[in-house]
Structure formats: structure tokens, C-alpha cells
N, C-alpha and C positions, 0 to 999 in steps of 0.2 A: 347151386346156383346163388348168388347173393342177391335173394328178395327178401326184404325187410317189412313188418307190419308193425305200425304203432297206435296206440288208442289215448286218445284224451292230451294229444300234444299238437300244440299249432304256432303258428307265425303270428302274434299280437302286433307288431309293428315294423314298419319297413321304412328308410330314409336313403336318399341317393344324392351324390354330390358328383359334379363335374366342373371340370377347369372353364372359366369364362373366355379363355382362347378358342375362337372357333377358326376350322378351315373349311371352305365353301371348294368342294372338289372341282365344281366346274372352272373355278379360278387358280387351278393348282397346276398351271402349264408349264412351268419353268423347266420340269423334266419331261414332261408328259405332253404330247399333241392332245390338242382337243377333240380329235376322234378317238385316243385310246381314252380319255376321261370319259367320254359319252358313252363307250362301249362297257367300261367297269360300272359305271353308275347304272346303267340298264339292266346288266347281268345281276349285281349285287343289291340294287336298291341304294344305296349308299348316295348320301347328296352331301351332308356336313359330317363333321367330326370335331370332336374337342380335344386339344392337345395341352398338355401340361407344360409349365416353364420348367426351364432347367433346374431349377432348386425345389419342384413339387415333385414329391414321391405319393405312392399308390396310400402310405398311411397316412397322408395330411389329406387325402379326400375321404378317407375312412373315420378317421377323425373328426371332420366336419359332418360327415353325416351321421355319426354317432352322437356327437352332441347335440344336433337338431332333434333327432329322435328321443333322448333323454328329457330335453325340454319338454317337447309336444306329447310326451307321456308321463310327464311329471317321475320319473324313476328314481327310485332311492339306489345308488350305486353301490351299496353294500349288499344288492339282491342278485349282481351280476356274480354268478359263481365259476362259470365257465367264460372264456374268449378263445374263439377260434378266429384266425386270419388266413384269408385263402388268397395266394399271388404266387406269381412267378416273377414279379418284379418288387421283391421287397427291399428295405431299405440298405440292409447288409446281408454279407454271408452269415456273419454271425455277429451278436446274438439275433435270437429270433424276433421279429418286428411284433408281432402278437405281444412278447413280454414287454417291449417297450411300450406300447400303446395300454397295456395295465396301468402303469405308471403315469402316463399322459391323460388319460382319461378319469384319473382318480380314483380307480377300481381298489377293493382292498387287497392286502398281500394274500388273501385265503382264495382269491381268483385264479383257477388253473388258467393258464395261458400258453398258446402255442400257434407255431404256422404249419399249413399244410402246401404243398407245391402241387398245385393242380392248377389247369387252366381251364379251358371251355366247359369242362363238366363241374368245375368247381362248385357251382350254386347247388344242384341236386346232390353231389356227394355230401357237400358241408351240411346241407340240412339234415340227411340221413343220419351224420354223426350227431347233428346238434340235436335232433329229437332224442336219439340215443341216451344222451346225456340228461336230457330233459324228463326223461322218463323214471329218472333215479329219484329215490325219495327225499334226499336231501339236498337236491339242485332244484333252484327257484326259477333264476332265469339264465339264458345261453344267448351272449353275445356272438352273433356270427359276422365277421367283417368279410367282404370282397373286394379287393383293390386290384386295379392294374395301370402301370403307365405303358403300355404296350406300344406306344409311339418314340420309346426310348430304345427299344429293341429291334426294332426295325428300320431298313434303310429307307428314307423318303425318294430314294432313287433306285428302287427296286421295282419292275414292272409287273411283278406277281404280288407285292404286297403294300407298296407304296401309297395306295389310295383306299386302304381298308380297315386301318386301325384307329382306334379312338381311346381316351383313357377316361378312368371315371372310378367311383368307390362307393358301396353301401354297405347300410348297417340294418341286421335283421335281430329281432328279438323274439326267442322261442322259448315257451313255457307251457306249463298245464293248463289246460282248458277242459270244459265241458262239450265234449263233441261226439255226436253219435256215429260220425263216420271215422273209420279208421283211416290212417296213411299209409301209403305203399311206396316202395322204394325198388329199382332195380339198379344194380352197380356192374360194370362191365369195363374190361381193358384188354388191349392186345397191344403188347408190345413189340411185337414182330413188325409191327408197321410204322416203329417209332420215329424212322427218318423222314417221315412225312411232313411233318412240323419239328423244326430243330433248332437250336441255334449249338453248335458244332464246338465253339472255344470258348473260353472262360472258366470252366470248371475243374476237376481236375483230374479228368481223362487226358485234354486237351488244354493245359492252362495257357492263361494270357501270355502273349509273348509279341515281340515287335511284328514277326511274322503274321499273328493272329488280327493285329489292328490295321492291317495292311489294307488298302483298299483296292478292290479287285474289280474288273470290267468282263461280263459274261457275254455269251453269244446274242442273248437277247437286247443287250444294252444295259443291263441292269449293273449298279454299281453298289458293291456293298464289302465289309469285311467278315471275317469268320466267326465276328463276336457278335452278328446280327440275325434275326431270323432267317430261315429259308421254310418255305412252302409250297408243297406240290400240289396245284390247286387239282389237278384232276384226279391225284389218287385220294383226296380228300371227299372230292366228289363221287368217286365211286365207294370210298369207305361207307359215306353216309347212307346213299342209297339203298346199300347193301345191308347194313347193320341197324340202322334207325328204326324203320318199320317194322324189323323184327322183334326189336326189344318192345316197342309200342304194343306188340301183339302177345307179347310175352306178359307185361304188366298187366294187361287186361284181362287175361286168361285167370293171372296168379290172385287178382283181387276180385273178381268175380263180377267187377264193374261194368256198366254198359257206357261205349263211347258217348251215347247221346246224355247221360249223367253229366257230362263235362260241360262248365259255363266257358273257360277258356282254355287254350291250348296255347302254352308259353315254351316258345323254343328258342333255342339259343340263336342270337342274333349274327349270323355268320354270313348269311348270303342269301337273299330273298328268293333267288330261282331255287336254291335248292330246299328252303322251307316250302315253297310253293309245291316243289314236286313230291314232298313227303305227304302235305296236307290232302293232293289230289289223290295219290296212290292210298291214303288212309281213310278217305272220303270225309274228312272233316270240313264243315262248312267254313267259307274262307271269314265270314264275320266273327268267328271264335278263334282267329288268328291273329293278334295282335303285333303291330311291328313298331320299333323306335329305331331300327337299325339308318333309316333314312336321317336320322339326326345326330346320331353317335358313331355311327360305323361299327366295327367288330370291338366290343370292350372286352372278350373274353368272359371270365365267369362272372363279370357284373351285369353282362346284358340282360338276364331274366329279371332280375331285381329292379335293375333301371327300366325296363320297360313297363314293370306295375307301377313304377311312382309315376314315369311319364304319360302313361297310355290308360292306366286302369285305378285312378287314384280315387275317382268318384264310386266308379262299380264297386270296389273292394272295401273301402273305409265305411260303408252304410248298410252292407246286406252281407250276405253268406253265400258264397260262389267255392262251386267245386272246381278244381283247377288241375291240369297235367302239365308236368315240366319235361323238357329234355335239354339235358347241354351235352355236346359231343366236339370232340376234337384232340388237342395235343395230347400224346402218351403213346399211342392213341388211348382214350378213354372216353366213356359215355355212360350216362345215367338218365332213369326216367324217374319222376315222383307222381303220385297222385295224392293230392291233398285239399283240406278244405282251408279258404280264407274268410273269417268271419269278423265284422267291423273291425278291422284293422286299422290301427292308426297309421297313415300315410302322411307325412308333411310334402309342402312343395319341395320342387326341386332346389337343392342349394347349388349355387354357382362361385366357385372362388378362385 
């Protein structure tokens, strides 16, 4: 099993950036009826979303977050030894966006930089990798960037997804710290269910073509092409309630930690009904489960750090808190983490 333990490694800074452009779901009725909008908002908890302009990429949002964090932490850029960029909406097919950001952020050429193609589980997966690098003797600081412009890859006229997704970017600094509490990670995958969330065309299995770009109308009146995302909501719900509680049990058994020791349970902001269900099943107090989905929608791997910045800035920037994280979705993949966040530098949310 992919169960990991790290000691004396932690997150020392987190910043987030979102587009200024805001969509109010209740007003998004050109294609959805008011009844449909109300039903989706009640089930998911999503009221507003941020949407990137045509010329704004995930890297732009991560760049803004990183620059804000560098300024607030007075970081020497020469000390960034590793840059990890996690996104499924990169700037290009090649080269890797992380390498472009190495130059754009003015980091030294001795910085290792690369991309990871992960979605909703990306922050937990990314932290596990970043902690592993930071544990190395010669590594000083790891810059973990999570960015998504999901609104560019889902149709606004899709009945299943058109009201769900938002855009954002986050930057986290991971480095060696003095901490008595170890950190734990559980990483998981199930490719047999990969069709539940998918963009079929535009890669190399099904290359772009005139046919893949053709808009099609489906039985539920959804309109999209084969290069836009498709999600089986019922299948994802079944996956989540089957796998996530079991993984929560697994990581707590592995760590030997009590659930009562956790100050905040940070769950991927995909659907409030699902998260509430998990919290109830695991007997997690409601006041320990913060939400930002009502403000930003589903921002994929950005959702956990974005929730920290928007909802827990005061709590995590002045004291030490034990936190649990879980991300789950496209892949399918899911990951849980238990770590401490202590006196973390968390600037105010950046809007661009």
C-alpha cells in the first residue's frame, strides 16, 4: 500500500489567486431553467464561481499566487530547489508549464521543475511528493503550484457540469521544520473507473479533428463536443461514498492518530452533499469541516489550499493546527493526508 510517513517537514506558506470575473449561478439561466439552477445549488452548495478570461491560463493564476507568497515571506528565490506544477489545464502539450514558470518566476536554473497531470486528488498527492523532496538533505524549499482553468474544458451548456466548475491557482512552500508530529499520506488509484470523468478527444488516442470539435446535442439537452469534459455524477457519488470513508479509516489506523486530534478536516470541494455525507458517516463534527465551494465552485486540485486561504487564514497563520486532507476524483484517484500547519504565512486572496 502507498502509505507514507514524513517527519520535520511542513507547509510554511500558502497563497491563492482567482479571476476577478464572477458568475452568480442564480443568474446563469440562459441555458438552465431557474428550477434546475436552484436544484444544483441546493445539492452542491455552489452559488458563485470565478471564470478565467480567454487569455488567462492556470499558470497565470499560479504565478500571481507565487509572487504574492514570495513577497509576504521575503523568500530568496535562489532557495527554491524544486518546482512542482499540478494541473490538467496546462499552457501547452509541450513543454511542461512548470519549466516555463521556473523562468517566469525568476528561479535559478538549478531548480528542478516538472508537471503532474492530476485533478481533484492533486494537492494531497503533490504534498506527498513535495514532502519527499523536502526531506532530502540538499533541498531547501519546494514550491508546489496547483492551477486549473476547468471552465475552459467543460461546456456551459452541459446539464451535468455547466454549473459546477470554477478557476483558480495556489502556491505552497514546503520545507524542513521542527515539528514533533509526523505527517502521513495514503495514495490510491482505480483506472478501471477512468471513464467516469473524462475528456475523450484531443489527446493521442483520439486526436483532434473536425468531428471531435463538432457540437452535439444529447438526450438530456446537453450540448458539448468530444474535447469537453464528461462526468458521471451518480458514478462519482458511488465511488466517493465507497472509497473515501475506507481510506480515512486506513490512514488513521496507519498513523495511530485519533480523529479527535484533528482541528480541521479539509475535503475536496466538489459537492457539499457528498462531503456532508462523508462527515456524517465518519462522525466528524460539522464545525471542523470548512467550505469554500459556495464561493468558488469545484476548482479541482486547487480547492483544498483555496479553502485554507479563504476560510482558515486567521486560524492557521497564528497557531498550530492538526489538519486532515482528502482529495478525490478524476483518474479515478484519491489521497488522504494528516499533517500540522503551524504559523503559516497566508496572504489575503489575490484577484486578477
